Structure formats: C-alpha cells, structure tokens
N, CA, C and O of each residue as an XYZ file, in Angstrom:
848
protein
N     160.553    -90.414   -186.533
C     160.881    -91.096   -185.281
C     159.902    -92.252   -185.022
O     160.312    -93.358   -184.666
N     158.591    -91.974   -185.210
C     157.591    -93.010   -185.009
C     157.774    -94.144   -185.995
O     157.586    -95.312   -185.656
N     158.143    -93.792   -187.223
C     158.358    -94.803   -188.261
C     159.526    -95.710   -187.890
O     159.460    -96.924   -188.083
N     160.600    -95.119   -187.355
C     161.770    -95.897   -186.940
C     161.412    -96.829   -185.781
O     161.859    -97.975   -185.740
N     160.594    -96.327   -184.833
C     160.168    -97.169   -183.712
C     159.314    -98.340   -184.202
O     159.430    -99.458   -183.699
N     158.462    -98.071   -185.183
C     157.599    -99.120   -185.732
C     158.448   -100.220   -186.367
O     158.181   -101.406   -186.174
N     159.468    -99.823   -187.122
C     160.374   -100.792   -187.747
C     161.108   -101.586   -186.679
O     161.266   -102.802   -186.791
N     161.558   -100.880   -185.631
C     162.292   -101.534   -184.548
C     161.442   -102.617   -183.891
O     161.904   -103.739   -183.684
N     160.185   -102.268   -183.561
C     159.313   -103.228   -182.883
C     158.941   -104.392   -183.803
O     158.767   -105.517   -183.336
N     158.820   -104.134   -185.084
C     158.538   -105.223   -186.026
C     159.707   -106.201   -186.070
O     159.512   -107.416   -186.066
N     160.921   -105.660   -186.112
C     162.115   -106.512   -186.132
C     162.255   -107.279   -184.826
O     162.646   -108.446   -184.819
N     161.930   -106.607   -183.711
C     162.007   -107.257   -182.403
C     161.013   -108.403   -182.307
O     161.352   -109.484   -181.824
N     159.785   -108.170   -182.765
C     158.763   -109.217   -182.735
C     159.152   -110.398   -183.616
O     158.928   -111.553   -183.257
N     159.735   -110.096   -184.770
C     160.154   -111.155   -185.676
C     161.273   -111.982   -185.044
O     161.294   -113.207   -185.172
N     162.208   -111.305   -184.359
C     163.307   -112.006   -183.692
C     162.778   -112.921   -182.596
O     163.205   -114.069   -182.476
N     161.842   -112.405   -181.795
C     161.254   -113.202   -180.717
C     160.497   -114.403   -181.284
O     160.541   -115.496   -180.719
N     159.804   -114.194   -182.401
C     159.060   -115.277   -183.031
C     160.013   -116.353   -183.535
O     159.744   -117.546   -183.394
N     161.137   -115.921   -184.129
C     162.122   -116.879   -184.624
C     162.729   -117.696   -183.483
O     162.976   -118.893   -183.628
N     162.967   -117.034   -182.341
C     163.530   -117.724   -181.175
C     162.549   -118.777   -180.673
O     162.938   -119.909   -180.386
N     161.268   -118.398   -180.566
C     160.245   -119.347   -180.114
C     160.100   -120.500   -181.096
O     159.959   -121.657   -180.699
N     160.136   -120.169   -182.383
C     160.028   -121.192   -183.423
C     161.198   -122.158   -183.348
O     161.018   -123.369   -183.481
N     162.401   -121.624   -183.134
C     163.593   -122.463   -183.035
C     163.501   -123.401   -181.841
O     163.833   -124.580   -181.954
N     163.051   -122.888   -180.693
C     162.906   -123.724   -179.502
C     161.856   -124.809   -179.717
O     162.022   -125.944   -179.270
N     160.776   -124.448   -180.407
C     159.720   -125.413   -180.721
C     160.274   -126.556   -181.573
O     159.983   -127.725   -181.319
N     161.071   -126.210   -182.581
C     161.650   -127.217   -183.459
C     162.689   -128.073   -182.722
O     162.763   -129.284   -182.933
N     163.485   -127.442   -181.863
C     164.473   -128.185   -181.077
C     163.780   -129.200   -180.164
O     164.222   -130.343   -180.038
N     162.693   -128.766   -179.532
C     161.937   -129.673   -178.667
C     161.389   -130.846   -179.478
O     161.382   -131.985   -179.009
N     160.930   -130.557   -180.700
C     160.409   -131.602   -181.565
C     161.468   -132.610   -181.946
O     161.213   -133.814   -181.934
N     162.650   -132.135   -182.283
C     163.754   -133.031   -182.648
C     164.129   -133.932   -181.479
O     164.410   -135.118   -181.654
N     164.130   -133.349   -180.288
C     164.468   -134.126   -179.088
C     163.408   -135.184   -178.817
O     163.733   -136.336   -178.531
N     162.134   -134.792   -178.907
C     161.037   -135.725   -178.654
C     161.051   -136.875   -179.662
O     160.750   -138.015   -179.311
N     161.398   -136.575   -180.908
C     161.396   -137.585   -181.971
C     162.671   -138.427   -181.980
O     162.825   -139.311   -182.822
N     163.578   -138.156   -181.052
C     164.763   -138.998   -180.920
C     165.949   -138.595   -181.775
O     166.880   -139.381   -181.948
N     165.933   -137.382   -182.313
C     167.059   -136.916   -183.132
C     168.097   -136.143   -182.323
O     169.129   -135.739   -182.857
N     167.827   -135.941   -181.048
C     168.801   -135.281   -180.183
C     169.013   -133.824   -180.535
O     168.111   -133.154   -181.037
N     170.244   -133.330   -180.261
C     170.552   -131.912   -180.486
C     171.646   -131.693   -181.535
O     172.155   -130.581   -181.671
N     172.008   -132.734   -182.270
C     173.087   -132.612   -183.248
C     172.762   -131.642   -184.385
O     173.666   -131.072   -184.996
N     171.482   -131.459   -184.664
C     171.083   -130.598   -185.783
C     170.785   -129.160   -185.361
O     170.462   -128.325   -186.207
N     170.889   -128.862   -184.075
C     170.462   -127.549   -183.582
C     171.191   -126.384   -184.240
O     170.562   -125.397   -184.622
N     172.508   -126.489   -184.375
C     173.289   -125.384   -184.962
C     172.922   -125.179   -186.430
O     172.715   -124.047   -186.867
N     172.842   -126.271   -187.192
C     172.471   -126.171   -188.610
C     171.058   -125.636   -188.767
O     170.778   -124.856   -189.677
N     170.168   -126.061   -187.873
C     168.784   -125.602   -187.919
C     168.706   -124.096   -187.685
O     167.982   -123.392   -188.389
N     169.444   -123.611   -186.709
C     169.446   -122.175   -186.402
C     169.981   -121.362   -187.575
O     169.437   -120.308   -187.906
N     171.047   -121.852   -188.201
C     171.624   -121.134   -189.346
C     170.658   -121.083   -190.521
O     170.550   -120.060   -191.196
N     169.960   -122.178   -190.766
C     169.013   -122.215   -191.877
C     167.850   -121.254   -191.656
O     167.416   -120.579   -192.589
N     167.345   -121.191   -190.429
C     166.226   -120.298   -190.132
C     166.642   -118.839   -190.321
O     165.834   -118.013   -190.746
N     167.877   -118.526   -190.012
C     168.376   -117.165   -190.212
C     168.394   -116.792   -191.693
O     168.192   -115.630   -192.048
N     168.638   -117.782   -192.555
C     168.673   -117.535   -193.998
C     167.276   -117.344   -194.579
O     167.127   -116.755   -195.650
N     166.247   -117.839   -193.879
C     164.848   -117.687   -194.281
C     164.505   -118.266   -195.670
O     163.843   -117.591   -196.459
N     164.936   -119.486   -195.979
C     164.506   -120.096   -197.246
C     163.057   -120.583   -197.107
O     162.540   -120.694   -195.995
N     162.415   -120.867   -198.226
C     161.036   -121.358   -198.172
C     160.984   -122.762   -197.574
O     160.064   -123.096   -196.828
N     161.986   -123.584   -197.913
C     162.076   -124.935   -197.366
C     163.533   -125.386   -197.395
O     164.332   -124.861   -198.171
N     163.878   -126.356   -196.555
C     165.237   -126.873   -196.530
C     165.239   -128.263   -195.905
O     164.280   -128.656   -195.241
N     166.328   -129.006   -196.124
C     166.479   -130.357   -195.577
C     167.785   -130.456   -194.806
O     168.772   -129.812   -195.160
N     167.791   -131.261   -193.757
C     168.991   -131.501   -192.961
C     169.234   -133.008   -192.864
O     168.308   -133.766   -192.576
N     170.489   -133.450   -193.107
C     170.805   -134.882   -193.019
C     171.311   -135.275   -191.638
O     171.888   -134.462   -190.917
N     171.087   -136.523   -191.289
C     171.565   -137.056   -190.013
C     171.652   -138.571   -190.132
O     170.812   -139.198   -190.778
N     172.675   -139.161   -189.506
C     172.826   -140.618   -189.494
C     172.767   -141.126   -188.059
O     173.231   -140.458   -187.134
N     172.196   -142.307   -187.882
C     172.114   -142.913   -186.558
C     172.557   -144.356   -186.589
O     172.217   -145.090   -187.516
N     173.317   -144.777   -185.580
C     173.769   -146.168   -185.459
C     172.978   -146.850   -184.352
O     172.750   -146.275   -183.287
N     172.565   -148.085   -184.620
C     171.799   -148.852   -183.656
C     172.486   -150.188   -183.422
O     172.778   -150.920   -184.368
N     172.742   -150.502   -182.154
C     173.410   -151.756   -181.812
C     172.464   -152.933   -181.948
O     171.320   -152.886   -181.497
N     172.960   -153.994   -182.579
C     172.204   -155.242   -182.657
C     172.702   -156.186   -181.577
O     172.028   -156.400   -180.569
N     173.883   -156.750   -181.790
C     174.508   -157.618   -180.790
C     175.999   -157.328   -180.768
O     176.686   -157.479   -181.778
N     176.491   -156.913   -179.618
C     177.922   -156.658   -179.483
C     178.412   -155.573   -180.422
O     178.019   -154.411   -180.315
N     179.288   -155.976   -181.353
C     179.897   -155.005   -182.260
C     179.105   -154.814   -183.546
O     179.444   -153.953   -184.358
N     178.040   -155.614   -183.743
C     177.238   -155.499   -184.961
C     176.302   -154.306   -184.839
O     175.563   -154.182   -183.863
N     176.340   -153.422   -185.850
C     175.510   -152.219   -185.812
C     174.739   -152.047   -187.117
O     175.208   -152.427   -188.190
N     173.559   -151.474   -187.001
C     172.783   -151.042   -188.152
C     172.909   -149.532   -188.269
O     173.037   -148.833   -187.265
N     172.873   -149.030   -189.504
C     172.915   -147.584   -189.690
C     171.680   -147.124   -190.455
O     171.255   -147.758   -191.421
N     171.121   -146.018   -190.006
C     169.989   -145.409   -190.692
C     170.359   -143.979   -191.060
O     170.811   -143.210   -190.213
N     170.164   -143.629   -192.324
C     170.364   -142.255   -192.781
C     169.014   -141.552   -192.824
O     168.054   -142.064   -193.399
N     168.952   -140.373   -192.212
C     167.714   -139.597   -192.173
C     167.876   -138.312   -192.991
O     168.960   -137.731   -193.056
N     166.789   -137.891   -193.603
C     166.739   -136.582   -194.262
C     165.481   -135.878   -193.770
O     164.363   -136.273   -194.103
N     165.677   -134.827   -192.972
C     164.559   -134.130   -192.346
C     164.168   -132.915   -193.181
O     165.008   -132.071   -193.493
N     162.895   -132.833   -193.539
C     162.400   -131.764   -194.404
C     161.626   -130.725   -193.607
O     160.630   -131.040   -192.957
N     162.097   -129.473   -193.664
C     161.451   -128.358   -192.984
C     160.845   -127.414   -194.018
O     161.402   -127.225   -195.099
N     159.714   -126.832   -193.683
C     159.053   -125.920   -194.612
C     158.482   -124.719   -193.873
O     157.974   -124.836   -192.758
N     158.577   -123.565   -194.518
C     158.062   -122.326   -193.944
C     156.559   -122.222   -194.189
O     156.078   -122.556   -195.271
N     155.827   -121.762   -193.188
C     154.384   -121.598   -193.321
C     154.055   -120.556   -194.392
O     154.790   -119.585   -194.574
N     152.946   -120.769   -195.096
C     152.511   -119.797   -196.110
C     151.902   -118.557   -195.474
O     151.803   -117.511   -196.115
N     151.491   -118.672   -194.205
C     150.833   -117.541   -193.536
C     151.767   -116.766   -192.600
O     151.571   -115.568   -192.393
N     152.779   -117.434   -192.032
C     153.677   -116.777   -191.084
C     155.129   -117.113   -191.417
O     155.418   -117.790   -192.404
N     156.039   -116.622   -190.565
C     157.465   -116.933   -190.736
C     157.860   -118.194   -189.973
O     159.047   -118.498   -189.851
N     156.891   -118.919   -189.467
C     157.164   -120.131   -188.687
C     157.571   -121.283   -189.613
O     157.034   -121.454   -190.708
N     158.553   -122.074   -189.121
C     158.969   -123.283   -189.840
C     158.437   -124.515   -189.107
O     158.255   -124.509   -187.890
N     158.195   -125.566   -189.885
C     157.698   -126.809   -189.314
C     158.436   -127.992   -189.920
O     158.802   -127.980   -191.096
N     158.648   -129.016   -189.099
C     159.173   -130.287   -189.597
C     157.967   -131.081   -190.075
O     157.173   -131.567   -189.269
N     157.835   -131.207   -191.394
C     156.654   -131.861   -191.974
C     156.834   -133.365   -192.153
O     155.875   -134.132   -192.068
N     158.080   -133.773   -192.404
C     158.326   -135.186   -192.690
C     159.819   -135.464   -192.622
O     160.638   -134.544   -192.622
N     160.158   -136.738   -192.564
C     161.553   -137.120   -192.716
C     161.622   -138.464   -193.437
O     160.706   -139.283   -193.358
N     162.717   -138.662   -194.131
C     162.943   -139.900   -194.864
C     164.008   -140.707   -194.134
O     165.062   -140.176   -193.783
N     163.736   -141.977   -193.909
C     164.677   -142.858   -193.215
C     165.086   -143.986   -194.153
O     164.238   -144.622   -194.779
N     166.392   -144.231   -194.248
C     166.913   -145.300   -195.099
C     167.762   -146.238   -194.265
O     168.783   -145.830   -193.711
N     167.345   -147.499   -194.172
C     168.106   -148.533   -193.477
C     169.191   -149.022   -194.428
O     168.898   -149.630   -195.458
N     170.456   -148.752   -194.074
C     171.565   -149.041   -194.979
C     171.894   -150.530   -195.010
O     171.596   -151.274   -194.076
N     172.520   -150.940   -196.117
C     172.906   -152.336   -196.302
C     174.150   -152.366   -197.193
O     174.357   -151.474   -198.016
N     174.981   -153.412   -197.017
C     176.172   -153.548   -197.858
C     175.794   -153.588   -199.334
O     176.519   -153.077   -200.188
N     174.655   -154.201   -199.620
C     174.125   -154.238   -200.980
C     173.054   -153.151   -201.099
O     171.969   -153.302   -200.537
N     173.334   -152.060   -201.816
C     172.364   -150.948   -201.926
C     170.988   -151.397   -202.402
O     169.986   -150.766   -202.066
N     170.923   -152.476   -203.177
C     169.633   -152.952   -203.689
C     168.732   -153.453   -202.560
O     167.515   -153.530   -202.721
N     169.334   -153.791   -201.418
C     168.557   -154.312   -200.297
C     168.235   -153.249   -199.244
O     167.645   -153.549   -198.206
N     168.623   -152.028   -199.519
C     168.286   -150.940   -198.593
C     166.788   -150.661   -198.616
O     166.131   -150.833   -199.642
N     166.259   -150.232   -197.485
C     164.836   -149.913   -197.378
C     164.677   -148.450   -196.980
O     165.358   -147.962   -196.078
N     163.767   -147.754   -197.668
C     163.531   -146.334   -197.417
C     162.046   -146.079   -197.199
O     161.200   -146.640   -197.896
N     161.739   -145.228   -196.224
C     160.348   -144.884   -195.941
C     160.263   -143.426   -195.512
O     161.138   -142.938   -194.797
N     159.221   -142.729   -195.942
C     158.975   -141.356   -195.512
C     157.931   -141.363   -194.402
O     156.867   -141.968   -194.539
N     158.245   -140.686   -193.309
C     157.338   -140.602   -192.167
C     156.894   -139.151   -191.994
O     157.717   -138.237   -192.033
N     155.606   -138.948   -191.805
C     155.049   -137.598   -191.718
C     154.856   -137.180   -190.258
O     154.463   -137.979   -189.408
N     155.145   -135.907   -189.999
C     155.112   -135.360   -188.646
C     154.039   -134.279   -188.551
O     153.914   -133.441   -189.444
N     153.274   -134.302   -187.475
C     152.258   -133.278   -187.229
C     152.458   -132.694   -185.836
O     152.341   -133.399   -184.834
N     152.758   -131.404   -185.784
C     152.962   -130.704   -184.500
C     153.961   -131.437   -183.610
O     153.700   -131.692   -182.435
N     155.100   -131.766   -184.193
C     156.199   -132.435   -183.472
C     155.845   -133.843   -183.023
O     156.545   -134.407   -182.182
N     154.796   -134.416   -183.551
C     154.348   -135.738   -183.125
C     154.335   -136.700   -184.312
O     153.946   -136.336   -185.422
N     154.772   -137.943   -184.053
C     154.774   -138.950   -185.107
C     155.699   -140.095   -184.763
O     156.032   -140.307   -183.597
N     156.111   -140.829   -185.771
C     157.040   -141.940   -185.587
C     158.413   -141.397   -185.209
O     158.933   -140.506   -185.880
N     159.002   -141.926   -184.142
C     160.321   -141.467   -183.705
C     161.420   -142.102   -184.560
O     161.165   -143.029   -185.329
N     162.641   -141.592   -184.413
C     163.782   -142.109   -185.179
C     164.006   -143.592   -184.896
O     164.257   -144.365   -185.821
N     163.918   -143.997   -183.629
C     164.117   -145.405   -183.257
C     162.972   -146.274   -183.765
O     163.195   -147.393   -184.227
N     161.751   -145.761   -183.681
C     160.602   -146.502   -184.187
C     160.699   -146.699   -185.698
O     160.316   -147.748   -186.215
N     161.209   -145.694   -186.404
C     161.400   -145.819   -187.852
C     162.386   -146.940   -188.155
O     162.174   -147.732   -189.074
N     163.456   -147.003   -187.385
C     164.446   -148.073   -187.541
C     163.803   -149.439   -187.311
O     164.028   -150.374   -188.079
N     163.005   -149.549   -186.254
C     162.349   -150.816   -185.954
C     161.363   -151.222   -187.048
O     161.291   -152.393   -187.419
N     160.609   -150.257   -187.560
C     159.656   -150.545   -188.631
C     160.376   -151.013   -189.897
O     159.921   -151.946   -190.559
N     161.488   -150.377   -190.233
C     162.252   -150.770   -191.424
C     162.888   -152.141   -191.262
O     163.277   -152.769   -192.247
N     162.997   -152.608   -190.017
C     163.489   -153.954   -189.746
C     162.366   -154.982   -189.730
O     162.606   -156.163   -189.482
N     161.138   -154.536   -189.996
C     160.022   -155.456   -190.082
C     159.250   -155.653   -188.792
O     158.275   -156.403   -188.763
N     159.675   -154.987   -187.718
C     158.978   -155.147   -186.447
C     157.779   -154.198   -186.357
O     157.726   -153.181   -187.049
N     156.825   -154.543   -185.499
C     155.619   -153.738   -185.324
C     155.801   -152.726   -184.204
O     156.544   -152.970   -183.253
N     155.122   -151.588   -184.320
C     155.192   -150.506   -183.336
C     153.773   -150.136   -182.920
O     152.884   -150.012   -183.762
N     153.568   -149.961   -181.621
C     152.255   -149.576   -181.110
C     152.200   -148.059   -180.943
O     153.069   -147.476   -180.294
N     151.175   -147.410   -181.530
C     151.090   -145.950   -181.470
C     149.671   -145.493   -181.168
O     148.695   -146.128   -181.568
N     149.579   -144.374   -180.450
C     148.311   -143.665   -180.284
C     148.189   -142.685   -181.442
O     149.055   -141.829   -181.627
N     147.116   -142.805   -182.225
C     146.945   -142.017   -183.433
C     145.622   -141.260   -183.406
O     144.810   -141.431   -182.497
N     145.421   -140.413   -184.430
C     144.152   -139.708   -184.606
C     143.638   -139.961   -186.012
O     144.414   -139.961   -186.968
N     142.320   -140.179   -186.146
C     141.761   -140.357   -187.480
C     141.507   -138.997   -188.127
O     141.857   -137.963   -187.557
N     140.909   -138.996   -189.299
C     140.704   -137.746   -190.039
C     139.793   -136.774   -189.305
O     139.869   -135.563   -189.510
N     138.942   -137.307   -188.457
C     138.036   -136.446   -187.679
C     138.679   -135.973   -186.382
O     138.051   -135.267   -185.594
N     139.945   -136.367   -186.160
C     140.650   -135.959   -184.958
C     140.394   -136.829   -183.753
O     140.833   -136.501   -182.650
N     139.686   -137.942   -183.937
C     139.391   -138.836   -182.820
C     140.573   -139.772   -182.568
O     141.110   -140.349   -183.513
N     140.986   -139.933   -181.308
C     142.152   -140.771   -180.994
C     141.830   -142.264   -181.067
O     140.708   -142.685   -180.787
N     142.815   -143.040   -181.440
C     142.697   -144.500   -181.408
C     144.098   -145.096   -181.296
O     145.094   -144.412   -181.533
N     144.162   -146.368   -180.935
C     145.442   -147.046   -180.766
C     145.548   -148.188   -181.766
O     144.560   -148.861   -182.059
N     146.757   -148.405   -182.291
C     146.932   -149.488   -183.265
C     148.400   -149.914   -183.315
O     149.305   -149.135   -183.013
N     148.604   -151.153   -183.699
C     149.943   -151.631   -184.013
C     150.198   -151.335   -185.494
O     149.333   -151.579   -186.335
N     151.386   -150.810   -185.810
C     151.741   -150.481   -187.194
C     152.871   -151.387   -187.663
O     153.774   -151.720   -186.895
N     152.811   -151.781   -188.932
C     153.868   -152.598   -189.517
C     153.946   -152.300   -191.003
O     152.917   -152.149   -191.662
N     155.159   -152.215   -191.535
C     155.343   -151.938   -192.964
C     155.139   -153.210   -193.776
O     155.580   -154.294   -193.393
N     154.461   -153.050   -194.903
C     154.257   -154.160   -195.838
C     155.290   -154.028   -196.948
O     155.126   -153.216   -197.859
N     156.360   -154.827   -196.875
C     157.451   -154.713   -197.846
C     157.101   -155.312   -199.207
O     157.923   -155.290   -200.124
N     155.890   -155.846   -199.343
C     155.459   -156.422   -200.615
C     154.665   -155.436   -201.465
O     154.368   -155.707   -202.628
N     154.320   -154.281   -200.872
C     153.460   -153.349   -201.610
C     153.837   -151.902   -201.294
O     154.114   -151.555   -200.146
N     153.841   -151.059   -202.344
C     154.135   -149.641   -202.182
C     152.983   -148.801   -202.709
O     152.198   -149.249   -203.546
N     152.894   -147.559   -202.198
C     151.850   -146.660   -202.682
C     152.385   -145.816   -203.837
O     153.497   -146.046   -204.313
N     151.599   -144.842   -204.287
C     151.971   -144.022   -205.441
C     153.204   -143.161   -205.175
O     153.854   -142.706   -206.116
N     153.532   -142.932   -203.896
C     154.707   -142.127   -203.531
C     155.936   -142.987   -203.246
O     156.935   -142.500   -202.719
N     155.853   -144.274   -203.600
C     156.953   -145.225   -203.393
C     157.223   -145.489   -201.925
O     158.328   -145.878   -201.547
N     156.201   -145.273   -201.093
C     156.288   -145.627   -199.683
C     155.692   -147.006   -199.485
O     154.726   -147.373   -200.154
N     156.269   -147.771   -198.564
C     155.668   -149.059   -198.242
C     154.297   -148.828   -197.597
O     154.122   -147.907   -196.799
N     153.339   -149.671   -197.951
C     152.023   -149.581   -197.320
C     152.170   -149.896   -195.826
O     152.973   -150.740   -195.428
N     151.382   -149.202   -195.022
C     151.417   -149.401   -193.578
C     150.194   -150.210   -193.156
O     149.057   -149.781   -193.348
N     150.443   -151.381   -192.581
C     149.350   -152.204   -192.070
C     149.042   -151.776   -190.641
O     149.951   -151.569   -189.837
N     147.758   -151.644   -190.331
C     147.329   -151.259   -188.984
C     146.494   -152.374   -188.366
O     145.580   -152.914   -188.990
N     146.833   -152.699   -187.127
C     146.089   -153.717   -186.383
C     145.468   -153.040   -185.160
O     146.160   -152.726   -184.192
N     144.158   -152.822   -185.221
C     143.450   -152.134   -184.145
C     143.071   -153.110   -183.035
O     143.348   -154.307   -183.118
N     142.436   -152.577   -182.002
C     142.038   -153.400   -180.853
C     141.139   -154.559   -181.281
O     141.202   -155.646   -180.707
N     140.298   -154.319   -182.297
C     139.391   -155.350   -182.769
C     140.091   -156.529   -183.417
O     139.481   -157.579   -183.615
N     141.362   -156.369   -183.749
C     142.115   -157.461   -184.366
C     142.307   -158.613   -183.388
O     142.434   -159.769   -183.792
N     142.325   -158.284   -182.094
C     142.393   -159.334   -181.085
C     143.759   -159.614   -180.504
O     143.915   -160.544   -179.711
N     144.777   -158.810   -180.890
C     146.114   -159.061   -180.337
C     146.269   -158.340   -179.009
O     145.970   -157.151   -178.897
N     146.737   -159.064   -178.008
C     146.956   -158.506   -176.669
C     148.379   -158.847   -176.245
O     148.698   -160.013   -176.011
N     149.235   -157.830   -176.147
C     150.645   -158.046   -175.838
C     150.822   -158.724   -174.482
O     151.616   -159.657   -174.360
N     150.099   -158.271   -173.467
C     150.240   -158.844   -172.128
C     149.853   -160.324   -172.123
O     150.504   -161.144   -171.474
N     148.794   -160.652   -172.847
C     148.359   -162.049   -172.922
C     149.390   -162.897   -173.672
O     149.649   -164.043   -173.308
N     149.974   -162.312   -174.730
C     150.974   -163.039   -175.508
C     152.204   -163.341   -174.655
O     152.779   -164.425   -174.753
N     152.609   -162.379   -173.815
C     153.778   -162.579   -172.965
C     153.507   -163.619   -171.873
O     154.408   -164.348   -171.459
N     152.252   -163.675   -171.415
C     151.911   -164.588   -170.320
C     152.053   -166.056   -170.712
O     152.064   -166.925   -169.840
N     152.163   -166.345   -172.000
C     152.299   -167.722   -172.473
C     153.715   -168.259   -172.268
O     153.968   -169.452   -172.436
N     154.628   -167.370   -171.905
C     156.026   -167.774   -171.761
C     156.500   -167.559   -170.323
O     156.040   -166.640   -169.645
N     157.420   -168.409   -169.862
C     157.913   -168.290   -168.469
C     158.953   -167.177   -168.334
O     160.109   -167.437   -167.999
N     158.543   -165.956   -168.594
C     159.461   -164.814   -168.559
C     159.582   -164.291   -167.136
O     158.597   -163.861   -166.534
N     160.775   -164.331   -166.616
C     161.028   -163.943   -165.228
C     160.634   -162.494   -164.956
O     160.108   -162.176   -163.889
N     160.888   -161.627   -165.921
C     160.620   -160.194   -165.737
C     159.135   -159.897   -165.484
O     158.797   -158.832   -164.968
N     158.247   -160.836   -165.846
C     156.817   -160.614   -165.630
C     156.422   -160.709   -164.163
O     155.340   -160.270   -163.773
N     157.300   -161.281   -163.357
C     157.001   -161.466   -161.937
C     157.167   -160.169   -161.153
O     156.685   -160.054   -160.027
N     157.849   -159.194   -161.749
C     158.068   -157.899   -161.113
C     157.279   -156.848   -161.902
O     157.503   -156.658   -163.097
N     156.350   -156.169   -161.212
C     155.479   -155.212   -161.898
C     156.217   -154.138   -162.662
O     155.840   -153.800   -163.784
N     157.278   -153.591   -162.059
C     158.037   -152.516   -162.699
C     158.785   -153.030   -163.926
O     158.803   -152.369   -164.965
N     159.402   -154.205   -163.810
C     160.139   -154.781   -164.933
C     159.184   -155.176   -166.063
O     159.518   -155.042   -167.241
N     158.005   -155.659   -165.699
C     157.018   -156.045   -166.704
C     156.556   -154.834   -167.512
O     156.459   -154.897   -168.738
N     156.274   -153.737   -166.822
C     155.853   -152.506   -167.499
C     156.935   -151.997   -168.438
O     156.651   -151.586   -169.563
N     158.189   -152.028   -167.966
C     159.321   -151.585   -168.769
C     159.479   -152.452   -170.023
O     159.744   -151.940   -171.111
N     159.314   -153.770   -169.859
C     159.423   -154.702   -170.977
C     158.333   -154.444   -172.010
O     158.606   -154.411   -173.210
N     157.095   -154.262   -171.545
C     155.987   -154.055   -172.467
C     156.132   -152.745   -173.236
O     155.852   -152.699   -174.433
N     156.562   -151.690   -172.567
C     156.743   -150.403   -173.248
C     157.844   -150.487   -174.298
O     157.745   -149.875   -175.361
N     158.891   -151.246   -173.997
C     159.980   -151.413   -174.956
C     159.502   -152.168   -176.199
O     159.833   -151.800   -177.326
N     158.724   -153.222   -175.980
C     158.190   -154.009   -177.096
C     157.189   -153.199   -177.920
O     157.110   -153.362   -179.138
N     156.430   -152.331   -177.262
C     155.471   -151.493   -177.985
C     156.170   -150.509   -178.915
O     155.590   -150.080   -179.913
N     157.409   -150.149   -178.596
C     158.174   -149.264   -179.462
C     158.851   -150.034   -180.604
O     159.496   -149.441   -181.468
N     158.691   -151.364   -180.593
C     159.280   -152.183   -181.648
C     160.681   -152.646   -181.340
O     161.351   -153.201   -182.211
N     161.148   -152.429   -180.109
C     162.525   -152.790   -179.750
C     162.677   -154.298   -179.572
O     161.732   -154.998   -179.209
N     163.884   -154.776   -179.836
C     164.244   -156.129   -179.436
C     164.492   -156.096   -177.925
O     165.132   -155.171   -177.425
N     163.998   -157.081   -177.209
C     164.152   -157.075   -175.753
C     164.727   -158.404   -175.284
O     164.298   -159.471   -175.723
N     165.704   -158.325   -174.386
C     166.297   -159.529   -173.810
C     165.559   -159.874   -172.526
O     165.383   -159.020   -171.656
N     165.123   -161.139   -172.406
C     164.398   -161.569   -171.208
C     165.013   -162.849   -170.660
O     165.812   -163.512   -171.322
N     164.622   -163.179   -169.437
C     165.100   -164.394   -168.785
C     163.953   -165.390   -168.669
O     162.891   -165.065   -168.138
N     164.171   -166.596   -169.166
C     163.146   -167.636   -169.014
C     163.404   -168.381   -167.705
O     164.478   -168.946   -167.497
N     162.401   -168.373   -166.831
C     162.513   -169.032   -165.521
C     161.909   -170.426   -165.600
O     160.723   -170.587   -165.885
N     162.721   -171.406   -165.349
C     162.244   -172.791   -165.346
C     162.629   -173.448   -164.021
O     163.429   -172.903   -163.262
N     162.065   -174.602   -163.754
C     162.386   -175.315   -162.509
C     163.879   -175.628   -162.439
O     164.455   -176.213   -163.355
N     164.474   -175.229   -161.346
C     165.899   -175.496   -161.177
C     166.788   -174.388   -161.695
O     168.010   -174.471   -161.567
N     166.177   -173.302   -162.305
C     167.060   -172.220   -162.756
C     166.390   -171.332   -163.771
O     166.997   -170.374   -164.250
C-alpha cells in the first residue's frame, strides 16, 4: 500500500512539474512574440518526453500595403540533463525571398525565455539595428545596439553580430532632434516612436514645416 502511494505521489509531482514547465514555455513563446499557435504542439511533444524536438512556425510582416515579408522559424527545445524540464534554447529564423540564394538565415539563442524576439529577428535580417539590454559573461548588465554583418560569418555559419555600446557615441534622441519630426513635440508620441525604433521597426513620422 505504501509503495503504491509512493508511486502515486511521484506521478502526481511529475504531472505538476510538467504543467508548470508547459506554462513557463508558453509564457516564453508569448514574450518572444511567437504567440500561442505552437501551444498544442508543444504540449503534445512534452507528453512524448523526447530528449529534444523542434517546432516550425511562419510569420508574415507587412511592409507597405499588400507587400509582405515572410520569415520561417524553427524553434529548438531540449530536455534538461538533470530534470524533466524542457527549455527553448534557440531558434533559427529565415527571411524568405523569391530567389532562395538571397534568403538570409540566423540562429538566435535564448536564455530563461529572454533574447531576441521574433519581430526583432525579422528586423535584424533586414539589416536594421536593434537596441537590447544584455548581460556579459560575468552577468553584468549593459546596453548596446546590435546589427548583423552580412559580409562575415562565424564557424557555425551565423552572421557576425556587431555591437555598438554607449561609448560608440550614438544617441537616438539626439539623432531624431536633427529632423523636424512632429511626433517629437508630444512626449507620449516621442517615447512611442523611440521604443519602436529601438526594436528595429520601420516608423512612419510627420515632418512639420512652415505652412504645413
């Protein structure tokens, strides 16, 4: 009887752990901009308990009007060597093109549900810079602008990532002040514009000149 109870409680604890792990991963997918489309597939895979698995996802991004860009993602999950917990360690993003030779692919690494988001990956693959709060090897936080160098790859066939720290001298607010941007006159609109640009987004603004 005691042995049966022990087995029961072990199974119960494992079930509760899997539920918490699943919620943790779902929260991570949402934070990283992948939404909830993968939730059902993710739950089924965790039930199967493989050592590692990948899930595909595609995203469309509007450029202008009916023109759209498509990015194919492959999210890699791996089971911990010490526990039954799964983690999203990395994902691969491919910016599609009519000519496959011109497609761009980059692998982005995730730590504790934190890293480059799906939209930021799209912006980086388009050559735009993204501002991120990061940690160095000692765990100390710092801020930098990131941009992919399409002229050079590392040993893993990833594009080298150029980092521009505060010492580089670039100031987004100062750069914007050089232009007669109407949105800068409103504090809330200015903050919204700057945050959008820091994510690497294209932003539409109004130039205010005399007479209009």
